[in-house]
C-alpha positions as CSV (number, residue, x, y, z in Angstrom):
1,M,0.0,0.0,0.0
2,K,1.2,3.5,-0.8
3,N,2.6,5.8,1.9
4,Y,-0.8,7.5,2.6
5,T,-0.4,10.2,5.2
6,V,-3.8,9.7,6.9
7,L,-5.2,6.4,5.6
8,N,-2.3,4.5,6.9
9,R,-3.1,5.7,10.4
10,I,-6.7,4.5,10.2
11,N,-7.4,1.1,11.5
12,D,-11.2,1.3,11.4
13,Y,-14.1,3.8,11.6
14,K,-13.5,4.5,15.3
15,D,-10.4,6.5,14.3
16,L,-12.5,9.0,12.2
17,N,-13.6,11.2,15.1
18,K,-9.9,11.7,16.1
19,L,-9.1,13.5,12.9
20,S,-9.2,17.2,12.2
21,E,-11.3,18.6,9.3
22,E,-8.2,19.0,7.2
23,E,-7.2,15.4,7.9
24,I,-10.7,14.1,7.0
25,N,-10.5,15.9,3.7
26,T,-7.1,14.3,3.0
27,L,-8.4,10.9,4.0
28,I,-11.3,11.2,1.5
29,E,-8.8,11.9,-1.3
30,E,-6.6,9.0,-0.2
31,I,-9.5,6.6,-0.1
32,R,-10.4,7.5,-3.6
33,D,-6.9,7.1,-4.8
34,Y,-6.7,3.7,-3.1
35,I,-9.9,2.5,-4.8
36,I,-8.6,3.7,-8.2
37,D,-5.3,2.0,-7.6
38,V,-6.8,-1.4,-6.6
39,T,-9.5,-1.5,-9.2
40,S,-7.1,-0.5,-12.0
41,K,-5.3,-3.8,-11.3
42,N,-8.2,-6.0,-10.2
43,G,-11.2,-4.5,-12.0
44,G,-14.4,-3.8,-10.2
45,H,-17.2,-1.3,-9.6
46,I,-15.2,1.8,-9.4
47,G,-17.8,4.5,-10.4
48,P,-20.4,3.8,-7.7
49,S,-17.9,3.5,-4.9
50,L,-16.0,6.7,-5.8
51,G,-19.3,8.6,-5.5
52,V,-20.1,7.7,-1.9
53,V,-16.8,8.2,0.0
54,E,-18.1,11.3,1.8
55,L,-21.4,9.6,2.5
56,T,-19.6,6.6,3.9
57,V,-17.5,8.8,6.2
58,A,-20.6,10.7,7.4
59,L,-22.5,7.5,8.1
60,L,-19.6,6.1,10.2
61,K,-19.2,9.3,12.1
62,V,-22.9,9.8,12.9
63,F,-23.9,6.1,13.4
64,D,-22.2,3.2,15.1
65,P,-22.2,0.0,13.1
66,E,-21.6,-2.0,16.2
67,T,-25.2,-1.4,17.3
68,D,-26.8,0.5,14.4
69,R,-27.5,-1.3,11.1
70,I,-26.3,0.2,7.8
71,V,-27.7,-1.8,4.9
72,W,-26.1,-1.0,1.5
73,D,-28.0,-1.7,-1.6
74,I,-26.3,-3.7,-4.4
75,G,-23.1,-3.7,-2.4
76,H,-20.7,-2.5,-5.1
77,Q,-21.1,1.0,-3.6
78,A,-19.4,-0.1,-0.5
79,Y,-15.7,-0.2,-1.3
80,S,-14.9,2.7,1.1
81,W,-17.1,1.0,3.7
82,K,-14.9,-2.1,3.5
83,I,-11.7,0.0,3.8
84,L,-13.0,1.8,6.9
85,T,-14.4,-1.2,8.6
86,G,-11.2,-3.2,9.2
87,R,-10.5,-4.4,5.7
88,K,-8.0,-1.8,4.6
89,E,-5.1,-4.2,4.0
90,Q,-7.4,-6.9,2.6
91,F,-8.9,-4.5,0.1
92,R,-5.8,-5.1,-2.1
93,T,-7.2,-8.6,-2.7
94,L,-10.6,-7.3,-4.0
95,R,-12.3,-9.8,-6.3
96,Q,-9.3,-12.0,-6.4
97,Y,-9.4,-15.7,-5.8
98,K,-9.6,-16.3,-2.0
99,G,-9.6,-12.5,-1.5
100,I,-12.4,-10.2,-0.3
101,S,-15.6,-10.0,-2.3
102,G,-16.5,-7.1,-4.6
103,F,-19.9,-7.1,-2.8
104,L,-21.1,-7.2,0.8
105,K,-20.9,-10.6,2.6
106,R,-22.1,-11.3,6.1
107,K,-19.5,-14.0,6.4
108,E,-16.7,-11.5,5.5
109,S,-17.3,-8.9,8.2
110,R,-19.7,-8.3,11.1
111,Y,-20.1,-4.8,9.7
112,D,-21.6,-6.2,6.5
113,H,-25.0,-6.2,8.0
114,F,-26.7,-7.7,4.9
115,G,-25.4,-9.4,1.8
116,A,-26.0,-7.5,-1.3
117,G,-25.3,-8.5,-4.9
118,H,-28.6,-7.9,-6.7
119,S,-30.2,-4.5,-6.4
120,S,-33.2,-2.9,-4.6
121,T,-33.2,-5.2,-1.5
122,S,-31.9,-2.7,1.1
123,I,-35.2,-1.2,2.2
124,S,-37.0,-4.5,2.7
125,A,-34.0,-6.0,4.6
126,A,-33.5,-2.9,6.8
127,L,-37.2,-2.7,7.6
128,G,-37.1,-6.4,8.7
129,M,-34.1,-5.5,10.9
130,R,-36.0,-2.5,12.3
131,K,-39.0,-4.5,13.3
132,A,-36.8,-7.2,14.8
133,K,-35.1,-4.6,16.9
134,D,-38.5,-3.2,18.0
135,L,-39.8,-6.7,19.0
136,Q,-36.6,-7.3,21.0
137,K,-36.8,-3.8,22.6
138,K,-33.4,-2.8,21.1
139,D,-32.8,0.9,20.9
140,S,-30.6,1.7,17.8
141,W,-30.9,3.0,14.3
142,T,-31.5,1.2,11.0
143,V,-30.4,2.8,7.8
144,A,-30.9,1.6,4.2
145,V,-28.6,3.2,1.5
146,I,-30.2,2.7,-1.9
147,G,-29.2,4.2,-5.2
148,D,-27.3,3.7,-8.5
149,G,-30.6,3.1,-10.3
150,A,-32.0,0.7,-7.7
151,M,-35.0,2.8,-7.2
152,T,-36.3,1.7,-10.6
153,A,-37.1,-1.7,-9.2
154,G,-40.5,-2.6,-7.9
155,Q,-39.1,-4.2,-4.7
156,A,-37.8,-0.9,-3.5
157,F,-41.3,0.6,-3.7
158,E,-42.8,-2.5,-2.0
159,G,-40.4,-1.9,0.9
160,L,-41.2,1.8,1.0
161,N,-45.0,1.1,0.9
162,H,-44.7,-1.4,3.8
163,A,-42.5,1.0,5.8
164,G,-45.0,3.8,5.4
165,W,-47.7,1.5,6.7
166,L,-45.7,0.3,9.7
167,D,-44.5,3.9,10.5
168,P,-41.3,2.8,12.4
169,D,-39.2,5.2,14.3
170,K,-35.4,5.2,13.9
171,F,-35.7,4.0,10.3
172,I,-33.9,6.0,7.6
173,V,-33.7,5.5,3.9
174,I,-30.8,7.3,2.2
175,L,-31.4,7.7,-1.6
176,N,-27.9,8.0,-3.2
177,D,-28.9,9.7,-6.4
178,N,-25.9,9.7,-8.6
179,Q,-27.7,11.1,-11.6
180,M,-28.5,7.7,-12.9
181,S,-32.0,7.9,-11.5
182,I,-34.7,10.1,-9.9
183,S,-34.0,13.9,-10.2
184,P,-31.2,16.2,-11.0
185,N,-29.7,18.8,-8.7
186,V,-31.6,22.1,-9.0
187,G,-29.4,24.4,-6.9
188,A,-29.0,26.0,-3.6
189,L,-32.7,26.4,-2.8
190,Y,-32.8,22.7,-2.0
191,T,-30.0,23.0,0.5
192,Y,-31.7,26.1,2.1
193,F,-35.1,24.3,2.4
194,N,-33.4,21.2,3.8
195,R,-31.8,23.2,6.6
196,I,-35.3,24.5,7.5
197,I,-37.1,21.1,7.5
198,T,-34.4,19.3,9.5
199,N,-34.1,22.1,12.1
200,E,-35.1,20.8,15.5
201,V,-37.3,23.8,16.2
202,F,-39.1,23.4,12.9
203,Q,-39.7,19.7,13.5
204,K,-41.0,20.2,17.1
205,S,-43.3,23.0,15.9
206,R,-44.5,20.8,13.0
207,Q,-45.3,17.9,15.3
208,T,-47.0,20.1,17.9
209,L,-49.2,21.7,15.2
210,K,-50.2,18.3,13.9
211,E,-51.2,17.1,17.4
212,I,-53.3,20.3,18.0
213,I,-55.1,20.1,14.7
214,K,-55.8,16.4,15.3
215,K,-57.3,17.1,18.7
216,V,-59.5,20.0,17.5
217,F,-60.5,18.8,14.1
218,G,-59.9,15.0,14.3
219,E,-58.4,12.8,11.6
220,S,-59.9,14.8,8.7
221,G,-58.2,18.0,9.9
222,A,-54.9,16.3,10.4
223,K,-55.1,14.9,6.9
224,L,-55.9,18.3,5.5
225,A,-53.0,19.9,7.3
226,R,-50.7,17.2,5.9
227,K,-51.9,17.7,2.4
228,F,-51.3,21.5,2.7
229,E,-47.8,20.8,4.1
230,E,-47.1,18.4,1.2
231,Y,-48.3,21.0,-1.3
232,V,-46.1,23.7,0.0
233,K,-43.1,21.4,0.3
234,G,-43.8,20.1,-3.3
235,L,-43.1,23.6,-4.5
236,F,-39.5,23.3,-3.3
237,A,-38.6,19.6,-3.3
238,P,-39.2,16.5,-5.4
239,G,-40.3,14.4,-2.4
240,V,-44.1,14.3,-2.6
241,I,-44.2,10.7,-3.8
242,F,-42.2,9.7,-0.6
243,E,-44.4,11.8,1.6
244,E,-47.5,10.1,0.1
245,L,-45.9,6.7,1.0
246,G,-45.7,7.9,4.6
247,F,-42.1,9.1,4.8
248,T,-40.7,12.5,5.8
249,Y,-38.7,13.6,2.9
250,V,-35.4,15.4,3.4
251,G,-33.5,16.7,0.4
252,T,-31.7,17.2,-1.6
253,I,-28.2,17.2,0.0
254,D,-24.9,17.6,-1.7
255,G,-23.3,14.2,-1.2
256,H,-19.8,15.6,-1.4
257,N,-20.3,18.2,1.3
258,L,-19.3,16.3,4.4
259,P,-20.2,18.9,7.0
260,E,-23.7,19.3,5.4
261,L,-24.1,15.5,5.4
262,E,-23.1,15.1,9.0
263,K,-25.4,18.0,10.1
264,T,-28.3,16.7,8.2
265,L,-27.9,13.1,9.6
266,E,-27.6,14.4,13.1
267,N,-30.8,16.5,12.7
268,V,-32.6,13.6,11.1
269,K,-31.9,11.5,14.2
270,K,-34.1,13.9,16.2
271,M,-37.1,13.3,13.9
272,R,-39.8,10.7,14.3
273,G,-41.2,8.1,11.9
274,P,-39.6,6.8,8.7
275,I,-37.4,9.3,6.9
276,I,-35.9,9.5,3.4
277,V,-32.8,11.5,2.9
278,H,-32.2,12.4,-0.8
279,V,-28.4,12.7,-1.4
280,L,-26.9,13.8,-4.7
281,T,-23.5,12.3,-5.6
282,Q,-21.4,12.1,-8.8
283,K,-20.7,8.7,-10.1
284,G,-16.9,8.3,-10.5
285,K,-16.2,11.3,-8.3
286,G,-12.5,12.2,-8.2
287,Y,-11.4,10.2,-11.2
288,K,-11.8,12.1,-14.5
289,P,-12.3,9.2,-16.9
290,A,-15.0,7.8,-14.6
291,E,-16.7,11.1,-14.2
292,Q,-16.8,11.6,-18.0
293,N,-17.8,8.1,-18.8
294,P,-19.9,6.8,-15.9
295,T,-21.5,3.8,-17.7
296,P,-18.3,1.9,-18.6
297,F,-16.8,2.7,-15.2
298,H,-19.8,1.3,-13.4
299,G,-18.1,-2.1,-13.5
300,I,-14.8,-2.5,-15.4
301,S,-12.0,-4.9,-16.0
302,P,-8.4,-3.9,-15.2
303,F,-7.5,-0.5,-16.8
304,D,-4.7,1.9,-17.3
305,K,-4.8,4.2,-14.3
306,I,-3.5,7.2,-16.2
307,T,-5.8,7.0,-19.3
308,G,-8.7,4.9,-17.9
309,T,-8.4,2.7,-21.0
310,P,-9.3,-1.0,-20.3
311,I,-6.4,-3.4,-20.6
312,K,-7.2,-6.0,-23.3
313,K,-5.1,-8.6,-25.0
314,V,-4.4,-7.9,-28.7
315,G,-6.4,-10.1,-31.1
316,T,-9.0,-11.1,-28.5
317,P,-12.1,-12.7,-30.3
318,P,-15.4,-10.9,-29.9
319,S,-17.4,-11.6,-26.8
320,W,-20.4,-13.9,-26.9
321,S,-22.5,-10.7,-26.0
322,K,-21.1,-8.9,-29.1
323,V,-21.8,-11.9,-31.4
324,F,-25.4,-12.0,-30.1
325,G,-25.8,-8.2,-30.5
326,Q,-24.5,-8.1,-34.1
327,A,-26.6,-11.1,-35.1
328,L,-29.7,-9.4,-33.7
329,V,-29.0,-6.2,-35.7
330,E,-28.6,-8.2,-38.9
331,L,-31.9,-10.0,-38.4
332,A,-33.7,-6.8,-37.3
333,E,-32.7,-5.1,-40.5
334,K,-34.8,-7.6,-42.4
335,D,-37.7,-7.9,-40.0
336,S,-39.4,-4.9,-38.4
337,R,-41.2,-7.1,-35.9
338,I,-38.0,-7.9,-34.0
339,V,-37.7,-5.8,-30.8
340,A,-35.1,-6.0,-27.9
341,I,-35.8,-5.6,-24.2
342,T,-33.2,-5.5,-21.4
343,P,-33.4,-4.6,-17.7
344,A,-30.6,-2.0,-17.5
345,M,-28.0,-4.1,-19.3
346,K,-27.7,-2.5,-22.7
347,E,-24.0,-2.3,-22.9
348,G,-23.2,-5.5,-21.1
349,S,-25.7,-7.5,-23.2
350,G,-24.2,-6.3,-26.5
351,L,-27.3,-4.2,-27.4
352,T,-25.7,-0.8,-27.9
353,E,-25.7,-1.0,-31.7
354,F,-29.3,-2.3,-31.8
355,A,-30.4,0.6,-29.6
356,D,-28.6,3.1,-31.9
357,R,-29.9,1.6,-35.1
358,F,-33.5,0.9,-33.9
359,P,-34.3,3.2,-31.1
360,D,-38.1,2.7,-31.5
361,R,-37.6,-1.0,-31.1
362,F,-35.3,-1.0,-28.2
363,F,-36.5,-0.9,-24.6
364,D,-34.3,-0.6,-21.5
365,V,-36.8,-0.9,-18.7
366,G,-34.4,-0.2,-15.9
367,I,-33.8,-2.6,-13.0
368,A,-37.2,-4.2,-13.5
369,E,-36.6,-7.9,-14.4
370,Q,-40.2,-8.9,-13.7
371,H,-41.7,-6.1,-15.7
372,A,-39.3,-6.8,-18.6
373,A,-40.7,-10.4,-19.0
374,T,-44.3,-9.4,-18.9
375,F,-43.7,-6.4,-21.1
376,A,-42.1,-8.9,-23.6
377,A,-45.2,-11.1,-23.3
378,G,-47.4,-8.1,-24.2
379,L,-45.3,-7.3,-27.3
380,S,-45.5,-10.9,-28.4
381,A,-49.3,-11.0,-27.9
382,E,-49.6,-8.3,-30.5
383,G,-47.5,-10.0,-33.1
384,M,-44.0,-8.6,-32.4
385,K,-40.9,-10.8,-32.0
386,P,-39.4,-9.8,-28.7
387,V,-35.9,-10.8,-27.7
388,L,-35.6,-10.5,-23.9
389,S,-31.9,-10.2,-22.9
390,Y,-30.9,-11.0,-19.3
391,Y,-27.8,-11.9,-17.4
392,S,-28.5,-15.4,-16.1
393,T,-28.2,-14.3,-12.5
394,F,-30.9,-11.5,-13.1
395,L,-33.2,-13.9,-15.0
396,Q,-33.8,-15.5,-11.6
397,R,-35.8,-12.4,-10.6
398,G,-38.2,-12.7,-13.4
399,Y,-38.9,-16.5,-13.1
400,D,-42.6,-16.3,-12.1
401,Q,-43.2,-14.0,-15.1
402,V,-41.4,-16.4,-17.5
403,I,-43.7,-19.2,-16.3
404,H,-47.0,-17.4,-15.8
405,D,-47.0,-14.6,-18.4
406,I,-44.9,-16.1,-21.2
407,A,-44.8,-19.9,-21.1
408,L,-48.3,-20.7,-19.7
409,Q,-49.8,-18.5,-22.3
410,G,-47.7,-19.9,-25.1
411,L,-46.4,-16.5,-26.2
412,P,-43.3,-16.7,-28.4
413,V,-40.5,-14.9,-26.7
414,V,-36.7,-15.4,-27.2
415,I,-34.9,-15.3,-23.9
416,A,-31.2,-14.5,-24.5
417,I,-29.3,-15.6,-21.3
418,D,-26.0,-13.9,-21.1
419,R,-23.3,-14.7,-18.5
420,A,-24.5,-18.3,-18.2
421,G,-22.2,-20.4,-16.1
422,L,-19.3,-19.2,-13.9
423,V,-18.7,-15.4,-14.3
424,G,-15.5,-15.1,-12.3
425,E,-14.6,-12.2,-10.0
426,D,-18.2,-11.1,-9.3
427,G,-18.7,-14.3,-7.4
428,P,-21.7,-16.2,-6.0
429,T,-24.3,-13.5,-6.4
430,H,-23.6,-13.3,-10.2
431,H,-22.6,-16.9,-11.3
432,G,-25.2,-17.9,-13.8
433,V,-25.4,-21.6,-12.8
434,Y,-29.1,-22.1,-12.0
435,D,-30.9,-21.2,-15.3
436,I,-30.9,-24.8,-16.7
437,S,-32.3,-26.2,-13.5
438,F,-35.1,-23.7,-13.0
439,L,-36.0,-23.4,-16.7
440,R,-36.0,-27.1,-17.4
441,A,-39.1,-27.6,-15.2
442,I,-41.2,-25.3,-17.5
443,P,-43.5,-27.2,-19.9
444,D,-42.9,-26.6,-23.7
445,I,-39.9,-24.3,-23.3
446,V,-36.9,-24.8,-25.6
447,I,-33.5,-24.5,-23.9
448,S,-30.4,-24.3,-26.0
449,A,-26.6,-23.6,-25.8
450,P,-24.3,-22.8,-28.7
451,K,-20.9,-24.4,-29.1
452,D,-19.5,-21.5,-31.1
453,Q,-20.2,-18.1,-32.7
454,Q,-22.0,-19.4,-35.8
455,E,-24.2,-21.7,-33.8
456,L,-25.3,-18.8,-31.6
457,R,-26.3,-16.9,-34.7
458,N,-28.2,-19.9,-36.1
459,L,-29.9,-20.6,-32.8
460,L,-31.1,-17.0,-32.6
461,Y,-32.4,-17.2,-36.1
462,T,-34.1,-20.5,-35.3
463,A,-35.6,-19.1,-32.1
464,L,-37.1,-16.0,-33.8
465,Y,-39.0,-18.1,-36.3
466,S,-39.9,-21.1,-34.1
467,D,-43.1,-19.7,-32.6
468,R,-41.9,-21.1,-29.3
469,V,-40.7,-19.9,-25.9
470,F,-37.0,-20.3,-26.7
471,A,-34.0,-19.7,-24.4
472,I,-30.5,-19.4,-25.6
473,R,-27.8,-19.5,-22.9
474,Y,-24.2,-18.5,-23.6
475,P,-21.2,-17.6,-21.3
476,R,-19.2,-14.6,-20.4
477,G,-16.0,-13.9,-22.2
478,S,-14.6,-14.5,-25.7
479,A,-16.6,-16.5,-28.1
480,I,-15.3,-19.7,-29.6
481,G,-14.9,-20.4,-33.4
482,D,-15.6,-18.2,-36.4
483,K,-18.8,-16.9,-38.0
484,S,-20.0,-17.2,-41.6
485,E,-22.3,-15.0,-43.6
486,G,-26.0,-15.5,-43.2
487,F,-28.1,-17.8,-41.0
488,E,-29.4,-21.4,-41.0
489,K,-32.3,-22.9,-39.1
490,I,-31.4,-25.8,-36.8
491,P,-34.0,-28.5,-36.3
492,I,-35.2,-28.0,-32.7
493,G,-34.1,-30.8,-30.4
494,S,-31.3,-32.0,-32.7
495,W,-27.8,-32.9,-31.5
496,E,-24.6,-33.1,-33.4
497,V,-21.9,-35.8,-33.3
498,I,-18.5,-34.0,-33.3
499,K,-16.4,-37.2,-33.2
500,E,-17.1,-40.9,-33.4
501,G,-15.7,-43.2,-30.7
502,K,-16.3,-46.4,-28.8
503,E,-17.8,-47.6,-25.5
504,I,-17.9,-44.1,-24.0
505,V,-19.9,-41.0,-25.1
506,I,-19.4,-37.5,-23.8
507,L,-22.5,-35.3,-24.1
508,A,-21.4,-31.7,-23.7
509,V,-23.4,-28.4,-23.5
510,G,-22.3,-25.0,-24.8
511,K,-18.7,-24.0,-24.2
512,Y,-18.1,-27.4,-22.7
513,V,-18.2,-28.9,-26.2
514,Q,-14.7,-27.4,-26.7
515,K,-13.7,-28.8,-23.3
516,A,-14.9,-32.2,-24.3
517,V,-12.8,-32.0,-27.5
518,E,-9.8,-31.1,-25.3
519,T,-10.6,-33.9,-22.9
520,E,-10.8,-36.4,-25.7
521,K,-7.2,-35.5,-26.7
522,E,-6.1,-36.2,-23.1
523,L,-8.0,-39.5,-23.0
524,K,-6.1,-40.7,-26.1
525,K,-3.0,-41.0,-23.9
526,Y,-4.8,-43.8,-22.1
527,G,-6.1,-45.4,-25.3
528,I,-9.6,-44.2,-24.6
529,K,-11.5,-43.0,-27.6
530,P,-14.9,-41.4,-26.7
531,T,-17.7,-40.2,-28.9
532,I,-18.1,-36.5,-28.6
533,V,-21.7,-35.0,-28.9
534,N,-22.7,-31.4,-29.0
535,A,-26.0,-31.5,-27.0
536,R,-27.0,-28.1,-28.2
537,F,-30.6,-28.6,-27.1
538,I,-30.9,-29.2,-23.4
539,R,-34.7,-29.3,-23.8
540,P,-36.1,-31.0,-25.8
541,F,-33.6,-33.9,-26.2
542,D,-32.6,-35.5,-29.4
543,G,-34.4,-38.7,-28.3
544,K,-33.6,-40.6,-31.5
545,M,-29.9,-39.9,-31.2
546,L,-29.8,-40.4,-27.5
547,N,-31.4,-43.9,-27.8
548,Q,-28.8,-44.9,-30.3
549,L,-25.9,-43.5,-28.2
550,L,-27.1,-45.4,-25.1
551,K,-27.3,-48.6,-27.0
552,Q,-23.8,-48.2,-28.5
553,H,-22.0,-46.8,-25.4
554,H,-22.0,-48.3,-22.0
555,Y,-20.4,-45.3,-20.3
556,V,-22.0,-41.9,-20.5
557,V,-20.3,-38.6,-19.4
558,T,-22.1,-35.2,-19.3
559,M,-20.4,-31.8,-19.2
560,E,-22.2,-28.5,-18.4
561,D,-21.5,-25.1,-16.9
562,G,-24.5,-25.2,-14.7
563,A,-25.7,-26.7,-11.4
564,L,-25.6,-30.5,-11.3
565,N,-28.8,-30.5,-9.3
566,G,-31.6,-30.4,-11.8
567,G,-29.2,-29.7,-14.7
568,F,-28.5,-31.3,-18.0
569,G,-26.8,-34.3,-16.4
570,S,-29.8,-34.8,-14.2
571,A,-32.0,-34.8,-17.3
572,V,-29.8,-37.5,-18.9
573,A,-29.9,-39.6,-15.7
574,E,-33.7,-39.3,-15.6
575,Y,-33.9,-40.4,-19.2
576,I,-31.7,-43.4,-18.6
577,M,-33.8,-44.5,-15.6
578,D,-37.2,-43.7,-17.1
579,N,-36.4,-45.7,-20.3
580,R,-34.8,-48.6,-18.4
581,F,-31.4,-48.3,-19.8
582,S,-28.5,-49.7,-17.7
583,N,-25.7,-47.2,-18.7
584,E,-23.3,-45.9,-16.1
585,L,-23.2,-42.1,-15.9
586,L,-20.6,-39.6,-14.8
587,R,-21.6,-35.9,-14.5
588,F,-19.4,-32.8,-14.6
589,G,-20.8,-29.5,-13.6
590,I,-21.3,-27.1,-10.7
591,P,-21.6,-29.0,-7.3
592,D,-24.2,-28.4,-4.7
593,R,-22.6,-25.4,-3.0
594,F,-22.2,-21.7,-3.7
595,I,-19.0,-21.0,-5.6
596,Q,-16.9,-18.1,-4.5
597,H,-15.2,-15.4,-6.7
598,G,-12.0,-15.7,-8.7
599,K,-10.9,-16.0,-12.3
600,I,-13.0,-18.5,-14.2
601,Q,-10.0,-20.8,-14.8
602,Q,-9.1,-20.8,-11.1
603,L,-12.7,-21.7,-10.2
604,E,-12.9,-24.5,-12.8
605,E,-9.6,-25.9,-11.6
606,E,-10.9,-25.9,-8.0
607,L,-14.0,-27.8,-9.2
608,G,-12.1,-30.3,-11.3
609,L,-13.5,-29.0,-14.6
610,M,-10.3,-28.6,-16.6
611,P,-9.8,-31.1,-19.4
612,V,-6.8,-32.8,-17.8
613,Q,-8.7,-33.2,-14.5
614,M,-11.8,-34.5,-16.3
615,S,-9.8,-37.0,-18.3
616,E,-8.3,-38.3,-15.1
617,R,-11.7,-38.8,-13.5
618,I,-13.1,-40.4,-16.6
619,K,-10.2,-42.9,-16.7
620,E,-10.7,-43.7,-13.0
621,F,-14.5,-44.0,-13.5
622,I,-14.2,-46.6,-16.3
623,T,-11.1,-48.4,-14.9
624,Q,-12.9,-49.1,-11.7
625,R,-15.6,-50.8,-13.7
626,S,-13.3,-53.1,-15.6
627,Y,-13.4,-51.2,-18.8
628,K,-11.0,-52.7,-21.3
629,V,-8.9,-50.0,-22.9
630,V,-9.0,-50.1,-26.7
631,G,-5.6,-49.5,-28.3
């Protein structure tokens, strides 16, 4: 770690109150520099965390996380929280294999009060904590920090609605508005009005007046007084919606003015009922490339610290996301019925070009995965051809809508599942390993996985004109193989034999087709010559081919980048049993545990999913069963 003049003296948040104002300002600069330094090497969510350094310091000076509960939404805003809650040295291992997580984890620190990887959960979780404290007669504060677009999700408003109904004391929601959602800063009038409404004299007078009106005029008078107050306040502040939900709105506050933040939070602690504090911050604050380009710096791979340019290997093949996006553009040029929907993942899902070329046919619905699915169903019902693009981990949030609103009604929707399988440094909240298992239970759905670029293109073309609910899953990272001009339809449910062999067959899904080919080369050393099959359709099976394969091969091996429980290998096992075959089966995939973060290759090696490791296990598997090696 650099020779930071103040940060090196800070062991945890308890040291903050020992610092002078000048030292605090230096500390804030040093924290930002440390975040930039680490993320430039490790990658990470630099933009959101740079924007909340002052807010983090203010929270840790005004509240005590030993007894108070600070619940951060999403978690990638909380790098400075990690640094100031005893993980300063560990922060250098951010997102590295066996290092600290890029998100919040209860197992990592007692100060990570609630795990956060997906957005918009903080208000619900904090409200649950608040009521638990009330029931246990514990007198401390509960604070939810939500922002970075998370207010676009329905769960945030479900939490607000319930909180307004319960009317808890010592419950604060801080809206970190980094210009990615809600309202822009409209000047000094907000700060002036905020000072008035958080003033203790104002609040006491306000409460006393309410009680008098209620006694004299009853509930109807109290409601009228509240409506008048909301009307007057609405002239100055964009908080009427929160007031209608039962919150006292305080805002807006300059999130980079530490004295103002501290004073506001201290004043808010003297107020009753649920309170929302609207704080304005700048995403990427203190790092010019991130300030100028907040979207790519939301989450970024390692980059040049001076220029902010991502560090990429020369000659890297296009990503699976890019291949998907380019194919969709080509198809949309010829068919005006094709539309694309994504829940706040335009860039990551490879849809930027589509959005630029067909703005009227592109819909970014925000962090609203459930709405995205039902919206796609509505488009389909009126004859459009919707392509619904999710990261696998976020598709989980729209599962009911996929079943109820899409599949049950038989509405043709293409579900493009990006980041399927292990995703690397983002870890267990983001690994896309469950989609096969939870989708496979849905009647009539088609589930597919391409082995290479051209097969992804062809599957997308097949899906759009299949008149079926059709899922295509593909991994993070560089795509395999080359692409050719045009598109070809693939018979739904068909598999492809890559290589003929004897006695043992390997059925591989998606990117694991290439791993199966590499495993076959390793097996040759032992005189084992397996048949390799591209099981590109997970559902429905190629029943005719599978029957033949089971008759011709005693040993069956499955390979997939998904959970073994309920996955492709489980489906093969069910088929073997249900059809009274006696084949012996070995399955490779993600075991029954949450997989931590690290580079994908490191995680695959830990799980025994590298070709050399799989060939060893296959050799042992068949040797133990008296398999005669064919020379």
